[in-house]
NUGUVO-834488 format. One record per residue (C-alpha): residue number from 1; z, x, y. Coordinates in steps of 0.1 Angstrom, whole numbers, plus 2048, in hexadecimal, padded with zeros to 3 digits. Layout:
BEGIN
   n  pz  px  py
 NUM   Z   X   Y
...
end
This chain:
BEGIN
   n  pz  px  py
   1 7FF 800 801
   2 7F9 80D 822
   3 809 7FA 83D
   4 7FE 813 858
   5 7D9 80F 851
   6 7C1 7ED 854
   7 7B0 7E3 834
   8 799 7CC 824
   9 79F 7C0 801
  10 786 7B7 7EA
  11 795 7A7 7C9
  12 778 7A4 7AD
  13 75E 79E 7CA
  14 738 79E 7C0
  15 732 7BC 7D9
  16 74F 7D0 7C2
  17 750 7C5 7A3
  18 76F 7CE 78E
  19 76B 7E9 773
  20 772 7D0 757
  21 777 7AA 753
  22 7A0 7AD 74F
  23 7A4 7C2 76F
  24 7A1 7BF 793
  25 79F 7DA 7AF
  26 7AA 7DC 7CF
  27 793 7F2 7E6
  28 7A3 7FB 807
  29 789 805 825
  30 79B 819 83F
  31 796 809 860
  32 7A8 824 87C
  33 7B0 846 882
  34 7D5 84A 880
  35 7E0 868 86F
  36 7E6 869 84B
  37 806 873 83E
  38 811 898 840
  39 7FB 89C 85D
  40 809 8A8 87F
  41 816 88C 897
  42 7FD 882 8B0
  43 7DE 893 8A1
  44 7C1 87D 894
  45 7AE 883 870
  46 78A 884 873
  47 772 874 85B
  48 767 894 84F
  49 78A 8A2 84B
  50 78F 8B5 86A
  51 7A8 8AF 882
  52 7A0 8A6 8A6
  53 7A2 8C1 8BD
  54 7BA 8BD 8D9
  55 7B3 8D0 8FA
  56 7CA 8CF 91D
  57 7BB 8DF 939
  58 7C3 8E0 95E
  59 7A7 8DC 975
  60 7A4 8E1 998
  61 78A 8DD 9B9
  62 78E 8E6 9DB
  63 777 8DE 9FA
  64 778 8E9 A1E
  65 772 8CD A3C
  66 771 8D6 A62
  67 78D 8CF A75
  68 790 8AE A85
  69 7B0 8A8 A97
  70 7C8 8C3 AA7
  71 7F0 8B9 AA9
  72 7FE 8D0 AC6
  73 825 8D6 AC9
  74 833 8DC AEC
  75 859 8E5 AF2
  76 86B 8EC B12
  77 88E 8FD B17
  78 89F 900 B37
  79 8C0 910 B3F
  80 8D4 90E B59
  81 8FE 90E B65
  82 8F2 8ED B73
  83 8F4 8CF B5B
  84 8E2 8B9 B74
  85 8C7 8D2 B7E
  86 8BB 8DB B5A
  87 8BA 8B8 B54
  88 8A3 8AF B74
  89 88C 8CD B6B
  90 884 8C2 B4C
  91 87D 8A0 B5B
  92 865 8AE B6F
  93 852 8C2 B56
  94 854 8A3 B3F
  95 841 889 B58
  96 823 89C B62
  97 81E 8A6 B3E
  98 823 885 B33
  99 80A 875 B4F
 100 7F2 88F B42
 101 7F3 883 B1A
 102 7ED 862 B26
 103 7D1 868 B39
 104 7C1 879 B1C
 105 7CB 85E B04
 106 7B5 848 B1E
 107 798 85B B19
 108 79B 85B AF0
 109 7A5 885 AF3
 110 7C5 87A AE7
 111 7CD 863 AC9
 112 7F2 864 AC8
 113 810 876 AD8
 114 833 875 AD7
 115 853 884 AED
 116 876 88B AE7
 117 892 87F AFE
 118 89D 89B B1A
 119 8B9 8AA B06
 120 8D7 8BE B18
 121 8F2 8D4 B04
 122 90C 8EB B13
 123 918 90C B03
 124 92C 92A B12
 125 91B 94D B0B
 126 931 96A AFA
 127 930 987 B13
 128 92E 9AD B08
 129 954 9B1 B0D
 130 95E 994 AF6
 131 963 978 B10
 132 956 958 B15
 133 93C 94F B32
 134 938 937 B48
 135 92C 913 B3B
 136 906 914 B36
 137 8EF 8F6 B33
 138 8D1 8F0 B1F
 139 8B4 8D9 B22
 140 89C 8D1 B06
 141 881 8BC AFB
 142 863 8BC AE7
 143 83E 8AD AE9
 144 825 8A8 ACD
 145 802 89B AD4
 146 7E2 899 ABC
 147 7C5 89F ACC
 148 7A0 899 ABD
 149 78D 8A8 ADD
 150 793 8CC AD9
 151 784 8D6 AF8
 152 79B 8C4 B0E
 153 7B5 8D0 AF4
 154 7AD 8F3 AFF
 155 7B2 8EA B24
 156 7D2 8D7 B20
 157 7DF 8FB B0D
 158 7D4 90F B24
 159 7E4 8FC B42
 160 805 8F7 B33
 161 808 919 B22
 162 80A 926 B44
 163 824 910 B53
 164 84A 91E B54
 165 862 90E B38
 166 845 901 B21
 167 83C 912 B02
 168 81F 90B AEB
 169 831 90A AC8
 170 812 905 AB9
 171 7F1 8F1 AAA
 172 7EE 8E0 A88
 173 7CA 8D7 A80
 174 7C0 8C1 A63
 175 7A7 8A7 A61
 176 7AC 880 A67
 177 7C0 867 A51
 178 7A4 854 A4B
 179 78D 871 A41
 180 7A8 882 A2E
 181 7A9 865 A12
 182 784 866 A0D
 183 786 88B A0A
 184 7A1 88C 9F2
 185 791 873 9DD
 186 770 887 9DA
 187 789 8A9 9D2
 188 799 896 9BC
 189 77B 88A 9A8
 190 76F 8AF 9A9
 191 78F 8BD 994
 192 78A 8A5 97D
 193 769 8B1 979
 194 772 8D7 974
 195 791 8CB 95D
 196 773 8BB 944
 197 75E 8D4 948
 198 779 8EE 93D
 199 783 8D9 91F
 200 75D 8D6 913
 201 759 8FC 915
 202 779 8FF 901
 203 76A 8E6 8E7
 204 74B 8F6 8E7
 205 75B 91C 8E2
 206 766 90C 8C1
 207 748 8F8 8B9
 208 758 8D8 8BE
 209 744 8B7 8CD
 210 747 8A5 8EC
 211 768 8A1 8FA
 212 77B 881 908
 213 797 87D 920
 214 7B9 86F 912
 215 7CF 875 92F
 216 7CB 881 951
 217 7E8 88B 96B
 218 7F6 89D 986
 219 802 8BF 97E
 220 821 8C0 96A
 221 81E 89B 961
 222 80B 89D 941
 223 81C 889 926
 224 837 87C 93D
 225 84A 89F 93E
 226 854 89A 95E
 227 852 8C0 968
 228 84A 8C9 988
 229 82C 8DF 98A
 230 82F 901 99C
 231 80B 8FA 9AD
 232 80E 8D6 9C3
 233 7F2 8BF 9B6
 234 7E4 8C0 9DD
 235 7E3 8D7 9F7
 236 7D4 8DA A19
 237 7D3 8FA A2E
 238 7BF 900 A4D
 239 7AF 923 A4D
 240 7B0 938 A6E
 241 79D 956 A75
 242 7AE 977 A72
 243 7A1 984 A92
 244 7AD 969 AA4
 245 7C8 963 AC1
 246 7E5 957 AAE
 247 7F3 941 AC8
 248 7D3 930 ADC
 249 7BE 930 AC5
 250 7AB 911 AC4
 251 78C 917 AAD
 252 798 90E A86
 253 788 916 A65
 254 782 8FC A50
 255 79E 8E5 A3F
 256 7A3 8F1 A1A
 257 7AC 8D4 A05
 258 7B3 8DD 9DD
 259 7BC 8C5 9C5
 260 7C9 8CC 99F
 261 7CA 8B6 983
 262 7D5 8BA 961
 263 7C3 8AA 941
 264 7C5 8A4 91E
 265 7A5 8A0 908
 266 79B 89A 8E8
 267 77C 8AE 8D8
 268 769 89E 8B8
end
């Protein structure tokens, strides 16, 4: 009796007559490829008696895209012994900066921007002789602005970088959020294609047939092991030329989107 297999029974049928008049014969036809007793768990037996070849690979793909937006961070820090004075000086810097960002947003050069409230804190510095100095007050604020017009971004940075108390914290280059979804989808498909080609190459090397995907997962998640991969599924970076100025470089190289995927295959 083979409960783990589907079977068909023919008793004394005209297609399979019994060998004698007083006996009956049961014919069993296997209907699936579940493993026979004694074969490794999870491995299927082929009709020719060979085990199905299982292949696990990691596919990857990388594409480059032109930068489509730039997020610039500006910060100001004003210090004085007069608390009201540092606050007033910070506000005097913030007001024209906010006014210019609103104007750029109306022209479509800036998509979004945000500004912190002016924050003032106080401290007493230590002198060289170990005594506490006079109470100092510091006013700080931070502004983030996302530009899609890089020409206007250049003029904006050139103007504010030369102002006292203003520091350009850096520029983060990227593609737009809408295009990113489409780009990432294309790179994911390319990573899967890479995994298929890699698995098929392994199968060809040992004279096996076409591979069929059994599982596809983010790196480290195949078979539900839940382990974290040392390499993230998706990485994005902006490549900047080596000869460019680090502070005010406004000509970034392409945005790199890198995707990895784990896949499990069976080969005939």
